[in-house]
C-alpha positions in Angstrom: 252.1 139.5 345.5 250.6 141.3 348.5 250.9 145.1 348.7 254.5 146.0 350.0 254.0 148.7 353.0 256.2 151.2 353.3 259.2 150.9 355.9 259.5 153.1 358.6 263.3 152.8 358.3 266.0 151.7 356.0 267.0 147.8 356.1 270.5 147.8 357.5 272.2 145.2 355.3 274.4 143.8 358.2 271.7 141.5 358.7 273.0 139.7 355.7 274.6 136.7 357.2 275.5 135.4 353.4 274.3 135.2 350.1 272.4 132.3 347.7 272.9 131.7 344.2 270.6 129.5 342.3 271.7 128.5 338.9 268.8 126.9 336.8 268.7 124.9 333.8 266.4 122.4 331.9 267.2 119.0 332.5 266.1 117.8 329.3 268.6 120.2 327.6 272.0 118.8 327.6 273.6 121.9 326.4 271.7 124.2 328.8 273.0 121.6 331.7 276.3 121.5 330.0 276.7 125.5 330.8 275.2 125.0 334.2 278.0 122.5 334.8 280.5 124.8 333.3 279.5 127.8 335.2 279.7 125.7 338.3 283.2 124.6 337.3 284.3 127.8 336.9 283.3 129.5 339.9 284.6 126.2 342.3 287.7 126.8 340.7 287.7 131.0 341.4 285.9 131.6 344.4 285.4 130.2 348.1 282.2 129.1 347.5 280.0 126.0 349.0 278.2 124.2 346.0 274.9 122.4 346.3 273.1 119.2 344.8 272.0 119.1 340.9 268.6 119.4 342.0 267.1 117.5 338.2 263.4 118.4 339.5 261.9 121.0 340.9 262.7 121.6 344.8 261.6 123.6 347.5 260.4 127.0 346.1 261.8 126.5 342.4 259.8 126.0 339.7 262.6 123.8 337.5 265.9 122.0 337.7 268.6 124.2 339.8 271.8 124.1 342.0 272.7 126.2 344.5 275.9 128.7 345.5 276.4 129.7 348.6 278.8 132.6 349.7 280.0 135.0 352.1 279.0 139.0 352.0 283.2 139.3 351.1 282.9 137.4 348.3 279.9 139.3 346.8 282.3 142.2 344.8 284.2 139.6 342.7 281.7 136.3 342.6 278.7 138.3 340.9 280.3 140.5 338.4 281.9 137.4 337.2 278.6 135.0 337.1 277.0 138.2 335.5 279.6 137.9 332.6 279.8 134.7 332.1 276.4 132.9 332.9 276.0 131.8 329.0 272.4 132.7 328.9 271.3 130.4 332.3 268.9 132.3 334.5 269.8 133.0 337.9 268.4 134.0 341.7 270.4 136.1 343.9 269.4 136.5 347.1 270.9 137.5 350.5 270.2 135.3 353.7 268.8 137.7 356.1 266.6 135.6 358.1 263.6 136.6 356.5 262.9 133.8 353.4 260.0 135.1 352.1 261.5 138.5 351.6 264.8 137.8 350.6 263.8 135.5 347.5 261.5 137.6 346.5 261.3 141.4 347.3 265.5 141.5 348.2 266.2 139.6 345.6 267.5 139.9 342.1 267.7 137.9 338.9 269.9 137.4 335.6 267.9 136.4 332.9 264.1 135.2 333.0 262.2 136.2 336.1 260.8 132.5 337.4 257.7 132.2 339.2 258.2 130.7 342.7 256.1 129.1 344.6 256.3 131.2 348.0 253.7 129.9 349.8 256.2 127.5 351.1 259.0 129.9 352.4 258.3 131.4 355.8 258.4 134.8 356.9 261.3 134.3 359.3 263.8 132.1 359.8 263.3 129.5 363.3 265.6 131.2 364.9 263.8 134.6 364.5 265.4 136.5 362.0 
């Protein structure tokens, strides 16, 4: 990763449009996929979220199988603690959507469990809208 410059001013969290969680699992481990499915079911039953498709192969910058959970800023205070307490050992990447995909997946991200290497070279600095 490049050296991180010192920002002249703090970034306004109001830039955050929503959040993503990427729930990683080993597609060759039936138990891991079952835990991922259980977490998915629990989250869908309890929170107003949008679930992404199951990806049993690496996709985008992600190094292994995963699915995505998209949720609003308002849901963050209840969903994130729920997932922290119920992830059953799964690795999860939590990041904002602020219009700066590379920073959002790296500098602005938080991990639950092991930190996995992302292919950040394919992530643009800013969304096409100019983020």
